[in-house]
C-alpha positions as CSV (number, residue, x, y, z in Angstrom):
1,M,24.3,-16.5,-1.2
2,I,22.3,-13.6,0.3
3,D,19.9,-13.7,-2.7
4,L,19.2,-17.4,-2.1
5,I,18.5,-16.8,1.6
6,Q,16.2,-13.9,0.8
7,A,14.4,-15.9,-1.9
8,N,13.9,-18.8,0.5
9,W,12.7,-16.4,3.2
10,T,10.2,-14.8,0.9
11,L,8.8,-18.2,-0.2
12,A,8.6,-19.4,3.4
13,T,6.8,-16.1,4.4
14,K,4.3,-16.5,1.6
15,N,3.6,-20.1,2.6
16,F,3.2,-19.1,6.2
17,D,0.9,-16.2,5.3
18,A,-1.3,-18.6,3.2
19,K,-1.6,-20.9,6.2
20,C,-2.5,-18.0,8.5
21,D,-5.1,-16.8,6.1
22,K,-6.8,-20.2,6.1
23,V,-6.9,-20.2,9.9
24,G,-8.1,-16.6,9.8
25,L,-10.9,-17.5,7.5
26,F,-11.9,-20.4,9.8
27,L,-12.0,-18.0,12.8
28,D,-14.0,-15.5,10.8
29,K,-16.6,-18.2,10.3
30,N,-16.5,-19.5,13.8
31,P,-16.7,-16.6,16.3
32,T,-16.9,-18.8,19.3
33,C,-13.5,-20.3,18.4
34,F,-12.2,-16.8,17.6
35,K,-13.2,-15.7,21.1
36,T,-11.6,-18.7,22.7
37,V,-8.3,-18.1,20.8
38,L,-8.4,-14.4,21.8
39,F,-9.1,-15.4,25.5
40,A,-6.2,-17.8,25.4
41,S,-3.9,-15.1,23.9
42,H,-4.8,-12.8,26.8
43,L,-3.9,-15.5,29.3
44,F,-0.7,-16.3,27.5
45,R,0.4,-12.7,27.5
46,A,-0.7,-12.2,31.1
47,T,1.4,-15.2,32.1
48,S,4.3,-13.8,30.1
49,M,4.0,-10.5,31.9
50,Y,3.9,-12.3,35.3
51,G,7.0,-14.2,34.3
52,M,8.8,-10.9,33.5
53,M,7.7,-9.4,36.8
54,E,9.0,-12.4,38.7
55,C,12.4,-12.5,36.8
56,L,13.3,-8.8,37.3
57,P,15.7,-8.4,40.2
58,F,14.1,-5.2,41.5
59,S,11.7,-4.4,44.3
60,L,8.0,-4.5,43.6
61,P,7.6,-0.8,43.2
62,V,10.5,-0.5,40.8
63,T,9.3,-3.5,38.8
64,A,5.7,-2.1,38.7
65,G,7.0,1.2,37.5
66,L,9.1,-0.4,34.7
67,M,6.2,-2.5,33.6
68,I,3.7,0.3,33.6
69,F,6.1,2.6,31.7
70,S,7.0,0.1,29.1
71,S,3.4,-1.1,28.6
72,V,2.1,2.4,28.1
73,L,5.0,3.2,25.7
74,Y,4.3,0.0,23.7
75,R,0.6,0.8,23.6
76,A,1.2,4.3,22.4
77,S,3.7,3.4,19.8
78,I,3.1,-0.1,18.4
79,E,-0.4,-1.2,19.5
80,R,-2.2,1.8,18.1
81,F,-2.0,0.1,14.7
82,C,-3.3,-3.3,16.0
83,S,-6.9,-4.6,15.9
84,F,-6.6,-6.2,19.3
85,R,-4.8,-4.5,22.2
86,F,-3.2,-6.8,24.7
87,T,-0.6,-4.7,26.5
88,L,-2.5,-3.1,29.3
89,P,-4.8,-6.1,30.0
90,S,-1.7,-8.3,30.1
91,L,-0.1,-6.0,32.7
92,A,-3.3,-6.2,34.8
93,G,-3.3,-10.0,34.3
94,G,0.3,-10.2,35.5
95,V,-0.5,-8.3,38.6
96,A,-3.6,-10.4,39.2
97,L,-1.5,-13.6,38.8
98,W,1.0,-12.3,41.2
99,G,-1.7,-11.5,43.8
100,A,-3.3,-14.9,43.2
101,K,0.0,-16.7,43.7
102,N,0.4,-15.0,47.1
103,A,-3.2,-15.8,48.0
104,A,-2.7,-19.5,47.0
105,I,0.3,-19.7,49.2
106,L,-1.6,-18.2,52.1
107,I,-4.5,-20.7,51.5
108,L,-2.4,-23.8,51.0
109,S,-0.3,-23.1,54.1
110,K,-3.5,-22.4,56.0
111,A,-2.0,-19.0,57.0
112,A,-5.1,-17.4,55.4
113,F,-7.2,-18.7,58.3
114,S,-4.9,-17.4,61.1
115,S,-6.4,-13.9,61.1
116,I,-9.2,-11.9,59.5
117,G,-6.6,-9.7,57.7
118,A,-4.8,-12.7,56.2
119,F,-8.2,-14.1,55.1
120,F,-9.2,-10.9,53.4
121,S,-5.8,-10.6,51.8
122,A,-6.1,-14.1,50.3
123,G,-9.7,-13.3,49.2
124,L,-8.5,-10.1,47.5
125,G,-5.9,-12.0,45.6
126,I,-8.4,-14.6,44.4
127,A,-10.9,-11.8,43.6
128,C,-8.4,-9.9,41.5
129,L,-7.7,-13.1,39.4
130,A,-11.5,-13.8,39.1
131,G,-12.1,-10.1,38.1
132,Y,-9.3,-10.3,35.5
133,L,-10.8,-13.5,34.0
134,V,-14.2,-12.0,33.7
135,F,-12.7,-8.8,32.2
136,I,-10.8,-10.7,29.5
137,C,-13.9,-12.7,28.7
138,K,-15.8,-9.5,28.2
139,V,-13.0,-7.9,26.2
140,S,-12.6,-10.9,24.0
141,D,-16.3,-11.1,23.3
142,S,-16.6,-7.4,22.5
143,D,-13.4,-7.3,20.4
144,V,-14.5,-10.2,18.3
145,E,-18.1,-8.8,17.9
146,K,-16.7,-5.4,16.9
147,Y,-14.3,-7.2,14.4
148,M,-17.1,-9.3,13.0
149,S,-19.5,-6.4,12.6
150,R,-17.2,-4.9,10.0
151,F,-17.5,-8.0,7.8
152,N,-21.2,-8.6,8.4
153,K,-22.3,-5.1,7.2
154,K,-23.7,-5.3,3.7
155,I,-23.0,-2.3,1.5
156,C,-25.9,-1.4,-0.8
157,C,-25.4,0.8,-3.8
158,H,-28.4,2.4,-5.5
């Protein structure tokens, strides 16, 4: 029984890997699509990090400490073997989304216009999100360009 399950798992893994290789080849030939997929992956991970931050029952400083510690530990242990590094940018994105949520609440409730401090607080939250989006655009572009440059180099032997 275990052998049958293992054989089916191995076959399914080979089929899945073959499909992923086809998608990978497509992305290798279409760097704009590759950058878009990488950008979307950054957004997905940032949203996931934001969700974890919202779900933890601790205060903001404790939650931030846990997230920073676990993100740095993951980066040092697992992500050092990965071509693309998402952990720390997703942590920054989670914080930016948290700030933008508070800014959106202030703006929609019109409380942002009640004082200069509230207005600047809302502006800071929106600026953090905008800065994060610009940052992941730049990171996605440079990561794909760096990845593609390894394949575009021609090796000449004399």
